Structure formats: structure tokens, C-alpha cells
N, C-alpha and C positions, 0 to 999 in steps of 0.2 A: 918574525912574526907577520910581517906584511906580507910576505910571499906566500906564506902557508894559509893566511886568512884568504888572500885573493885567490887561492885553487879551490880553497873549498866553497867559496861562493861562486866560482863557475861551475863546479860540478852541481851545486843547488839548482843553479839557473836552468843548467842542460837537463837535468831531471824534471823540473817543472815544465819545459817545452816539452818533453817527450810525455809526461804526465798529460797535458794540454792534448797533444795528439791523440793519445790513447782514448781519453775522454770523447773528443771529438767525434773520433771514429766510433766509438760505442754508441754516441746519439745518434749519428748517420745509420748505423746499422738498424738500431730501435726506430727511428723514423721510417727505414726503409720497411722493416718488419710491419709497422703500425699501418702503413699503407697498403699491405697485401690484404686479400681477401681470405677468409678462412671459408671453408666449403664442409658439406655434410660429411665425407670421408665414406669408407666402407659401411656394408650392412652389418648389423650384430643381431637384431630381432626383430620379431613383429608381433602384434597382437590385434585381435578382431574384436571390436565391440559394437553390436549393432550393424549399423550403416558404414561403418567407418574402419579403417586400418591404421594403428599407428606404428610406426618404423624407428626403432633406436638405431642411429648411426652413430660412427666413432665421435662425431663432435656436435650431435644436436638430433632432435627428432623432427620428422616429419608426419604429417598425418593428411589422409586421404579420405576423404566424406562423399558417399553417393548421394546427390541431391536428386537425380531423376534419372530417366532412362538415358538421357544424352547430356548432363551436367555433372562434374564431379570437381569437388573443391579441394584445394592443396593448401596447406597451412604448415608454414616452417616455425619452430620453436624459437623462444629466445632463453639461451641457458637451460636448454632441456626440457622446456615447459612451452605448451600451446597455451598461447594467451586468450584465444576466443573473444577477441574485442568486439563488443556488440555493433553491428552493422546500422548505420543510417540509410542505406540503399537497399538492401536484400529483403524481401518480403517473407517473412517465415513460413506461410502457407506456401511457398514456391517449392519445399521439400516434399517430395512424392515417394510413396512406398513402389521399389523396383526392385526385379529379380537379378542379381549380381552374384558372379562368383569369382572366387580367389584362389589360384592355383600355384604352388610352388615348386618351382625348379632349381637346380642347381646354381646357377647365374642370376636367375630372376624371378621374380612375382610376376603373375598375369592376373590383371584384374580385369573383369568382362562386365562391360554393359551393353544392353540392347542395340545401342548404336554405336560402339566403339569399344577400344581396349586400351587399357594403359599398361605398358610394361615398364615394371620397376627393376632396372638393372641393378646388380648389389655391388659390385665393387669396381668404381667407386658409385654411390647412388646416383642415378640418372634417371629421368623419366622420358618414356617415349610414349607417344600417342599413335594409334592405329586406327582406321575406319572399320567398319563391319567387314571389309573384305579383306583386312588385314594389311592395308597400303599406309605407309607411314604418311602422317598429315603434319606432324610437328614434333621436335626432339629437342631435349636438352643438348647444347654444345658439350660433345664427350670431355673437354678440359675442362669445364666450368661447372654447369649447372646451376644450384642454388648456393648463394653465398653471402656474406656479410661483412662489414667492415665495421666496429664499433656499432654504432645505431643503424647507419645506413644497410639496407637490404636488398638483393638484386638476384634476379636469375636470368642466365644467358640461353640462348638456344640457336639453334641451327638456323642459318639465313641461307636456304635452298635457293640456288638460280633464278627461279621463276615466280618466287615468291611476292605475293601483292599484299599489301595493307591497308585496310579502310577502318574509319570511324574516328575515334579519339575526339569527339564531340567539336566544339567551335574551334576549327584550324582554316586558315587559309590556305592557298596552295593548291595544287592537284588532290584528286580524290585518293588516288594513289600516294600513301604517306612514307613509302620506301625511300632508304636513302637520306633521311634527315634525323635532326634530334628535337623531340618535342617535349615540352614541360607543361604540366598541370598544375596551375596556381592561377586563381580566377583573378582577372587583372582588369580595372577600368583603363580603356586605352582610346582616348578622344582621337578620331580621325586616324585610324590604324591603317597600316599599308599591308601589301601582298604577302608582306615577309614577317609579318608581328606575330610573335608567339610568346607566350600565352594570351589569350583574351579572357572574356568575361564567364565564360562555361568550360569548366573540367569535367570530362568524362573518361576516365580509364578504361574504356572498353576498346577492344582492338579486335578486328578481323582480320583472319588470315587466309589467302587463297593460295593452294599447292598444287599443281598438277590438276588443277579444275575443282577442287574438293575444298569447302571452306569449312573453317573454326572459328570459334571466338575466344578471348581470353577477357574477363573482367576482374582486374586487380582492385580489390575493395580495400583500399589504404587512402584515406583522406589527408594524409600529410603531403609535401610537395614531392611529387613524382616526377620521374623522366623517362621517356623511351628512345632508346636509339636504335633506329629501324634502319641498321646499314649504313649510318652515317660515318664516313671515313673507314669503310673497311667491307669485304666481302665475303667474311667468315660467319659471322653472328649477328643476331639482334639481342636487345636486351630491355628490361623494364625493372624500375624500383623505386625505391622511395627512401628520403632521409631519415625516417624513424618509422616507429609501428611494426607491425605485422606481416611477414610475406604470407599475403590471405589472397590466392585468387582463385577463380571459377573457371574451368576448362569446358568449352561448350562443344560439342560435336554438331556437325554439319549434316549431309555435305554440301547442302543449299543454302546461300547467304541468306535467302529468306528464312529457312529454318533457324539458323543462328540468331538472327534479330528478334523472330518470335520467341525464343526460349531466353534470350537474354531479357526481354520485356516481361515475360512471366517472372523472370527472377526478381527484377528491381520494379515492376508494375507497368502499367501500360495508360496511356493516355484515356481519361476517361472520356466519355462523349460528351462534347463541348455545348452550351445552349446555342441553337442555329443561327442565331443573331449575330454570333460573334465570328461567323464565317462569311460576313457580308462585308462591304468597304466600310473602312474607317479613316476617319480626317483627324489629324494632328497637327500642332505645332506648338513650339516654344516661343509664347504663350498665347490661348485666344483669352482675351479679357478686355474690357468689363462684360457684364451679362449682354448688354445689347449686342456687342461683336458676337457673341456666342448664338444668340438668336437670329440675328441677321445673316450667320454662315448657315444655320439650319435652313432658313427661309430660302437664301440661295440655291440649295441642293434641289429643294421642291420645287422652285419656280424653273430651275433650268432642266428639269427631268433627268437628273443624275442621281441614280440610287445611291443611298448610303444608309447604314445604320447606327453608326457610333461617331461620337464627338468627345476627344479627351481634352481634359483641363490638366495644364502643366503647374509647374511651381506658383505661377502667378494667382492662382485661386485661393492661397493659402494666406494667412494672416503672419507675415515675417517668417515665412519658410516653416512654419508649425503645422506638422502633420494632424491629419482629422480636425482642422480648423477653416474656417472661410474668411477671406476678406471682406468685411461687412460694406467697405466703400465700393469695391469692384462687385460684390454680390449680394446687396443687401437682402434678398429674400430667396436663397437657395432653393428652398421646397417649391417654391411657386415657379422658378424657372425649370427645374428638373420637370415640373408635371407639365409645364408648355411644351417642353422638347418631347415628352413621352407622347403627349396628343399628335404631333408631328411624325411619329415613329423613330424617334432617336432615342439611343441608350448613351449614358454619359459614365465616362470612366475617368475618376482623378489619379495623379500620381501620389504615390506613398513612398518616403524614405525611411529607412531605420532610424536614422540620427534623430534624437529628442532633444529639442532645445532646451538648455540650463536655464531654467527660469521658473521660481518659487511662483504658485499660482496659476501655472498652467496645468490643467487637470491633468494632460497625458504625463507631464514630467513628476507631479506630485504623486499619483497613483504606482508609477514605477518606482519611486524612492519608497513610499510605503511597502510596497510588495516585494522589496528585493530583487527587482526585475532587471537591472543593468549590469554589465560585466565591470569587472574589478581588475587591477593588478594583482600580481600573487600576495602582496602585503597586504591586501583587503580594500586599498583605496580605490574609489569610483575611478575608470578610465573615463577621460574627456578626449574626444576628436573634433578637429574642427570641419565642419562642411557647410552646407548651404545656409543653415539659420545660424551659423556661429559656433561656438563651443556646445557640444551636445554629449549626452549619454547614449549608450546601446544597448537595446535589450539583448539579453543573453536567450536566445531560441532554443538553447540545448537543455532546457530546463522547460518541464511540461507545464509548470504552473504559469509561467510566462508567456508561452505558446498559446495558453488558453485567455490569458489577460490579451494579448494583444489581438487575437482574433474577435474579441467583444468588440473592439473599435472598429472593425470593418463592418459588422453588424449595425452598429449605431448609423454609420453613413449610409448603410444600406437603406435603413430606415427612412432616410431623408430623400432618397428617391436616386441614388446612383446605382448601376446596373452591373459593375465589375471594377476591377481594380488593377492598378499598373504599378507594381513593385520595382523601383529603380534603384541606384546607387548602392546595392546589397552585395557587393564582393566580399565585405563592405568597402564602399570608397570613401576615405576622407583625403583633405588636402594633404599632400605629402605622400601618397598612394597607400602606404603601408601602415598596420597596427604595430606596437612594439611587440617583441617576443613575449616578454613576461605577463602580457593581458591574460587573464584566467575565465575559464568556462565552466559551468557546472558539469556539462558533458553528462547529463543524466546520473550525477553522483559521481563521477569518475575524475572530475577536477583536471582538466586539459588546457593547455595554452592555445593561443592562436595558430600555433604550428598545425595542430591537429585540427581545429575547429573553422580555420578560414575558408577552405573550399566547400564546407557544408553549410556555411552560413546563411546564404540565400536560401538554399533547399529547405533548411530548417524554417525560415520565416515563410516560404510558399507552402510549407505543411499547416503553419499555424494559421496562415490567410485561410486556406482550403478549409481546415477543420472547423474555423470560427464561422465562415459561411455556411457549412453544411449545418452546424448546430444551430445558426440563427435561422435559416432559410430551409426547413428540412426537406422541403420537395423542390427545390429551385438548384438548377445545376449551376456551381460557380464559374466566372471566367477571371482568370488571373492572368495577368502577363508580366513576365520576370526577365530581368536583364541578365542574371547570373543564375548559377545552379549548379547540379552536380548530378551523378548517377542516381535515376529514379526521380528527378524533378518531374519528369513529364507526367506524372501522376497526379499532380497539382497544378502546373502552370503551362501556358503557352509561353513560346520565346520569341524574341525578336534581337536581329544580330548587331545592336548597339550603333555607336557613334559612325556609322560609315560616309562616304563622302559623294557628292554629287559629281560623277564624271563614271565615264563608260568601263573603267578599270574595275570600278566597284559594282556596276551591274553585271558584269562578268563572275565577279568574286562572289557576289549573293547568290548565284545560281549553285557554286561550288560548294558554299559554306552552309546552306539549307539542304542539299543532297547529302553533304558529311553529317549534319545532325542527325537527317533522318535516319540514316545508316547507323548511327549511335543512338537509337531508341528514341530520338526525340521529333516527333512528327508535326506537330504544331508550330511551325515556324515561319518566318519571314523576314525581309529587311525592311529597313524605312524607303519606302517607294519614293524616288527621286532623288534622295540622298539627304542625309542631315545636316551636313556640313559643307556649305556653300549652295549655290542655285543652279539649277539644271537648265540647260539649253531646252527649248521647245521639242526636239527631236528626243534628247534624252528621257524626258519626262514622257514623252508618247510612248517611247519602246519600254520604258518601265512598267508605267500602268498595265501596258499589254502583257508583259511578263506577269505582272500580280495577280490577274486575274487566275493566272493557273498556279499559285502558290498557297499554301494551305492558311496563312496569316496574310491579310492584304491591308496594311496601313499605309498612307501616305504622312510624312512626318518631315519636318524641318526646323531648323535652328532659328534662335532669337537671331535678328540682323541679316538674315538672308531675306530675299525675294519673296512675295506671297507665292505660294505653291498649291492652291487651289486648282482643280480642274479646269477651270474658267479663266485662268490668269495669263495662259499663252497664247490667246487670239482664238477666234472661232475654229479655224480649221482642227488645233490641238483639242479644243473644248468637244467639238464632236467626234473626234476619235476617242476621246477619254470616255464619253457618254457611251459610246457604241460599246465598247470593250467592257466597262463597268455593269452594263446592262446586260452583257453576255453573261457575266459571272452570276448574275441573279436568274438568268434563264435555265443556266446548268445548277441550279441549287439542287435539285433531288439527285443529280448525279454525284455533286461533290459532298452532299450530307451523306449520301449511301457510302462513300468512300472513306469517310471519317468514321461512318460506324464499323466497316471492315477493319480499319486500322484500330479501333478500339477493343475488337475483339481479339485479333492475330497481332498487333504490334508493328505491321509492316508497313511502312509509310506510305502515303498516298503520291507525293512526290518523290519520285525515286529514280536513279540511273539506270541505264538501258540494262546494263549487265544485272540486275537484281532479278528481270523477268528473262533474259538471256543469257545467262552465265556461261554457258559453253561457246557462245561466239566472241571470238577474241577482238574482233572490230570495235565491239562495244566499250572496251576499255582505253580505247585511244584517246588522249588527251585531245584531240581535235573535236571531239564528239561528248566532252564532257559538259557542254552548255546546252544540251538537248536532253529531254528526259521525259519519262511517262508521269501523266498527272492520273491516278486509278488506273484502272486494266485496261482502258479501250482508248485513251487519248495520248498520242505522242506531241510534243511541244516543243517547236524550234526556234526558241526567241533570236531575235537579231540582236547582237551584243557588241557590234562595232558601228563606229561613227560613220555617216555616208555610206550604208552598205546597204543597197536596194535589192539584194538577192542574198540566198542563203543555200548552203551546201548541208543536206542532210543524209543521214546514214539512217536507213529503215532496216531495222532485223528482220527475222523470219517471219513469214507469213506474205499477207497482203495489206497495202495500207493505201486508204482512200483521202484525197487531198481536200481539206476543207473547201477552199477557195476555188478549185477546179472541178471537183467531182472525178479527176482522173485516179485511176487506180495503179499502183506500182507494185511489182513485185517485191518482197522482201531480200535482204541480204544485199541490197544495193545502195549506191550514192547516188542522189539526185539534186540538181540544182533548180531551187523555185524562185520565181519573183517574190520580193519582198518589199515593195515601196513603203512608205511610212506608214500607210494605214492598215498594213498586213501584218499579222503574226503566222508565219507558217505553222501548221498545225495538222494532224494526221488521224485519222480515225481508224482502228483494227477491223478489217473485214472479218466478220463472223462476230462483232461486237454490238451492243445495244448502249445507248446515251440517252436516258431520261431528261426531259427539260420541260420548259414550262414558260408561259406567256411573261412578257416584262412586269416587273413590280418596281416600286421605289424603295421599299424595305421588306426584310424578309417575311415578316407576318401581316403585310399589308393586307391580302387577300387570302383565303385557304385556295388549296389546290383543287379545282374543279375540273379542269380540263389536263390531262395529262399528255404530253407531246413525247413520242419515243421515236429517236432516229435508229433504224436498224440498217446495218451496214451488211448486206448480203453477199454471198460468194464464197461462204464457209459456215459449218455448224459451229454455234456457240452458244454459251448459257450466260445469263446475267441476273442478279437481286436485286431490287429496287426496296430501299429500306424507307419507312414512315411512322412518324411516332410526332407528340405534341412539338417536339423541338426545344421544351423548357424544363421538364419534370424528370423526376426518377422513376416515373410510372413504368417505363420500359423495362426496368430489373424486375417488374412482377410481371412482365409478358404482355404489358398493354403496347403494342405496337403491332403495325401491318407489316408484311413482306408480300411484293409481287415478282413472280419468279417468270423469267422469259426464256424460251430457247426458240433457235432456228433450224431447220432441217433443210439442206437445201440439196434438190436431185435436178436431174438433166431436163426435166420438164414440170416442174413445180417447186414452189417455196412455200414452206409451211413454218408458222409463225404461232407459237404456244404461250398462253399466260396461265399462271396459276396462283390466285390470289389468296390472303386470308380476309377476314371479313368483318374487322373491327371497325371502329369509326373511322379510321384514316383511310382506309381504302374506300369505305363507303362515301365520302364524301366526294370521291372522284365521280364524275356525271359522265363524262366522254374521253375517249383516247383516240388521238390522232398519230397514226404509224407514218412516219416519212421512212419509205424503204429506199435506200441508194444502192446504185450499183444493180439496177435492173435492165437488163440490155434490151429487151423488147417489152411492149406493152403486153399486160397480160389478158388472156384470151377470156379468162373468168376470175372473179373475185368470190369467194365464200368466207361467209362469218359463220360458225359453227352451224354448217350445211346449208344455208340460206344465202343465197346470191344478192350482191348488192351492185348498183349500178355505175357504170363508166360515165364520167360529165366531162365534156371537153374544156379545156384549161381556160378558154376565154369566157366560159358562162360562169365559171366560180367567182363568188364574191372576193374581191381584193383582200379581204382582209382573214375570213375563214371560209373553209369547206363545210357544206352542209352534212348533215348527219346521214349515215347509211350511203354515202357515195365515195367513189375513188376515181381519183386523176391518175395520168401519166404525162410526164414532161420527157418527152423523147430526146431533147438536147443534154439535157441534166442526166436523164437514166433513174428519174425520182419516181416513183409511185407512191400516193399519198392517199390514205384510206382514214375516213372517220366514223367511228363506230360508238355505241352506247358502252359504256365499261361496266362490267359487272364481275362482282367477287365470283370466287370459284374459278373454273377452267373455262377459257376461251380458244377456239383454234381458229386460225385465219388461213386460208390456203389461197395460194397464186397459181393459175395453171397457165402453162406456155404452150403455145404450138410449135410443133418441132418442124 
């Protein structure tokens, strides 16, 4: 019995071991299978419905919708159903009536738009995108295409050897994003470095450039998404998200400018901001109490350093409670704000989304009563710790909450503040992340933080903007945000977060702002001087010089740092700062017109050289990523290295006039120019115009009565100056002026024409001074509308201003200066030369 029992026992043991091995093998096999992507498979059928094509494949459905002549939307279903998830980014008005055709062949379908063609290969389903001439610009990878693994969705595309990538919002590193893996998940990162990803703003919009032809892909999915742009391989690139719908828009070019313009038509363009928001702005953590803020304002005015805005950081609040004032530090905010207004200053307070849990605090009580705060999935209110302590957070995905939140901004506006600074809105809490079971209304869809995290700040900006529009019907809002999403540009300006006071971050600020502009966010800028730490005098001077030519121009520093006002680095740096900040204000007519252009077409005013010179391979060089165009006629080459009194500059096609030497350089050349501490290398495009004005201390100190127009002669060119009241929405009703300039260069003459509308903003201009550069010889005759004006010797001219109906010529600088009465309608100036 003993031996028999032992044998049976051993057999049972061996069987169990074998069974365990089989089970383990099956589990491994299932795991391997579960980790594999499933794909659309072969084509089975299709149906056309108005402006869309729905294709049935073996494993799923895919839908292509024609949005416009150059945009097509691609959606992949889940379990054979197109979800059509509502978008927080795309404007419904972006859809346009377009002529398009669909032709079927044996192995493919051909969907043709006016600007390109989509080839739908059938077996298996793969998409190929061709330009209007039939050239491939983008295509699915033949082996993969559109796939999913459980909830994760992804599409793989060919990685052409020459393919470059731009965009993706707020990213560090080179402008060309190829060769790296990128994440879209809004993140509060104090003192980030040049390899930090992700940061505050996520914009899943990618620009590709293949064989000189550009295209765009906007992936409209707010879940955490990733882009592999050739990281670790040379075969394919991909993008996808951890959940949600594979829903993206393909945008045909072929110009990068076209792609950006069409993308911003899809997601919204920056509205024309109030003109004062383009001036110099001063901030620190924090200016308080009241007398320190007033003393700061008086210092600017007494020192004749122009400025328009002062910010109030956390310490203006009562225990960090938003929409409150600390009555010890600011006992009478209305009186202080009125006094600052008399000095020409606007005031912008910081606003955070965290609402202190404190019964009796009105914002808290109203939020509770109105069911405005986010909860866990079980209904319990979510509490997160941030500056005020434990806080509740508004659910901006609910229309009623956005309306309630916007009302509070209106109440502060009534007290005298002019704009708002939305901070900590990733949303940021101590510990960095909200737990995943946090639930949002999502316009009735009921979604967790996984979907809503990236759009939280975007919806706060929407609430702020709409609240201010409702409160001040005819006054343009100004909102500054740290975080955002695709389309946030239609609500707010953006600064690049908690940077560091060093030359590396000075360089990074150029790349980051250029990258944001390429991503449809044009009103951007860094903390001038750096937020974390204290800049050296040299660094501060170089950063102020750069800031003059950035869309958003704010000096900001953290608590515990040295003072960072322009006069705190000694008299020499103060004089440099005064001169350059004054230059910003002199250029305000040019800057404001550039903003108007951007509001119309979505193309940023601060842009890399390749945006205007796409066919010039040199403009893509990493060596020249720290120079840029500011508007259409100024090329800026800031010094971004320490102890570097010179600058190597690449000048693209055309001719370029050095601001400092008046020397004209031929394009498509590299030049080395002197750049001592007081000099920012800058060049003007020959054939261009740059309107400017006399110095002012704040934007609306004096009306524009004398217009100064720098004319860079030597090539034919046109330019349009835009004028309005700088504050209201009356321009939407046509209440604005334009002055169109043209120059025609011939061998023996230069003709300058102006054509002006005749509303109040043009009529307020009494005189115009033309400073004509690159005039090689003194004119033999100058006529204005066929009447001659007199030449006067340089030495006889008033040190300040040339008298009316006279001209002078500086032979050394080759500048001819003419002053005439300005009239609306048409004016013609002719300079004649002896041959």
C-alpha cells in the first residue's frame, strides 16, 4: 500500500507541475496577445453622407469628413462606432462648404479636395496624403496605420528621411522636434530645464515639412497623449492617446504659413488685445503694501522709463483667498487703483482656481450653493492643498460654473483693475496631480480628470474671457494664463512659466516663444530677467533688449531674489533699459499693426526665419534658431551668450539694412556684427516700411499726431498701418483706419505713395515724417503731390524736429528726411536723382 500510494502521489505531483506549466504558457501567450495592437484590416464597404465618407473595415470603422478646401477630419471608431466626442478646441464655424469628389478604383478610393488628395488604400486600409500636384506629403506606415490596444489609440506614419517637425506647443529644445518622444500633459514645473517635458501648455498640433511642402496634424484628444517623432527608430513616427477617440484633422499646406493660418481658423485666433497690454509690464512676487506699489509707479515716471502695467501677486489677497484684498496691506484698493490710473498705470492681480474651504468666505459659499466644485466619482467634494491650504476647485466644464466664475472678474473690474493673471491652473496642487477618480461634468458627459486635466486652464480662460465680455461689453479683455490647450489663444496671452535667471533660459525663451507661435499661440513671452534667481546686470540688459521684440513684455522675479526693476543694476544698465523700453513704445504703431495682422490671419508676429523663407535650407539651421523676424520688416538677432560683444547673423534672401550702421547687406549671406552690451543687432528689410512715433511714457499718454515712417528704399514694397482706439470692439463694426504705403524704385527716382482712409484715427495725424534710408545721393528734387519742397542744410535744422515742408539729406548715413502735412486720401512723394 505504501509503494502504491507513493507512486500515485508522484504522478499527481508531476501532473500538477505540467498543468502549471501549461497555465503559465497560456497566460504568457494571452499577455503577449493583449500587448499587441489591433488594426483596421481590409476595406469592406463605404457610404457617402453629405460631406463625409464612412468606411467599414474588417475590425472597425473610419470616417473622413471634409471641413474645408484644405482640411479633412479623420475619426476611427470604437467597437465599430464613431463617438463624435464634442471638442473644446474646434470652432463649429470652421466648417465650410467645399467642392470635393470621391472616385473608387479596384484597390483604392481617391478623395480630392481643392488643395490636396487623400488616397484610401483598401487592403489593408491605409491613408496617403498628396498635394494638389500629386506629390506624397504624408502617409500611414504600410505595416501599421491606425491601431488600438484596449483603450489606447495610435496612428503610425512614414518617417521620410528629410522630414522635419514643428509645433506641439510649449516644448523646450530645438524647433525641429524630430528624434524625440513628447508628452502632452499640463504640468507645473518650477525651474524647469532644457530637457523638461511636459510643461504647462499642451497643444497636440504638429507641422510636418517634407521635400519643402508643409502639412499639419491636429490631434483633438485631451487625454494624455504622446508623440514619437522618430525616437529610437528611422522608420516611422506616431501619435496617440491613452483613451478617447482617434480624432485628428489633416491640414494641407504647402506653406507653413498656410498650415498655421488654417489651424487657427479651426481652433480660433488671438483677438486683437487692448493696446496697453503691448507695453512694458512690471511684476514680482510680491509688491506690497500699497505704498510700495505707488512708489514703484512713481519711480517709473520720475526716471522716464515707460511702463503700462503693474502686477499684484499673492500678497494682495486676504490669506490667499482669490477675489479678496488684504485690508492691512491695501486698506483702500479703489483709491490706490484710481491714483495709479491717473499716472497711466493698469493693475493686474493674480487669480488661482483653488478656493479656500472657509464657510463665510463668499466665493466658497456661493460655490457650494451653486454646485460649482469638482467631486470624486462617489459624489464627495474633492479637496486639494495649495496656497490657501485645503481648497475646492471650480468645475469649468459646466456652463453655469463658467458664468458664475466670470462674474467675479467683473466685480474686481469695477474696483479698478484692468486685466487678470490666471496662475496655478494646470491645475496645480501640492503633490502635482489630482487623483484619477475626480469627476467633472464635461457638459453632461461626466468625465474624469484623465480627460479634463489638459483642458482645465483652457476652460478657466474661456470663463474669464466670457465673463469680462459680458461685464464690459465694449472693452477688450486682457487675460494672462500659465497653462492652456489648443485654442486657448482665443482667450488669453501666455507666459512661459517659472524660468531661471541664466543665459541658458534666455536662449530657451527664444525657442519656446517661437515654438508656441508655430503652434497657434502668438501672444507669448518669458519672465524677463528670469523668475528663479537673480540675473547679472549683463543678463538683465540682454533680456530687456530681447523683450522689446517679443509679443508679451513682462519683467518678473520670485520672492527672495534681488530687486529686478530696471534701475536696480546701476546707472549704465538703467540707461540701456530706458533706451530699449522707449524703443518699444516708439515702435508701437508697427507692433500694433503686426498684432492686427496676426488677429486676422493667425500667423505669429514673432517667427523663425523659415516661416517667411521656407525654401532656404539655411534658415532651419540650429545655429540661427535664436534670431527671428518681428513682423514682416524687422529681423532681430539677440545676443544670447555671456560676454559676447559680437554676433554672427544669417540674412535670408533680399537686402537688409543694419539698424546701427545703416550698412546694406545682400541676403543669403552670413555676417558678423559688433554687439557691445548696449547694442541688440537688428536689421530692416529693404523694400519695407516701419511706422513709429515719438517717445511716450505709456501707450495712451498722447494721441498720435505726428507719424514717423522709416522707409527702407532699394526694392519695391508695400505695407499697411492699422489704427483704432486701442481699447474697444468698435473695429468689428468697421471703425478703424488703414494707411497703405507703397514704394516704387527706379534708376532716377523713388516714388512713395500713401493711401489713407479718413476716419478719426487718421484725421488725428497732423504731420508725417518720412525717414528714407539707403538713399545713395542727395535728391535733386523732392515733390509732394506735384509741389516742390525745399532742401535745408542739416546744420540749420532744429536739434529736435524738422520743420514742415522741408527735407534734409545726411550724406554720411544716406538718409533723406522729409516732413509734410498729413492728409487722408492719396499722397504721392517723388524723389528725383541726377544720373
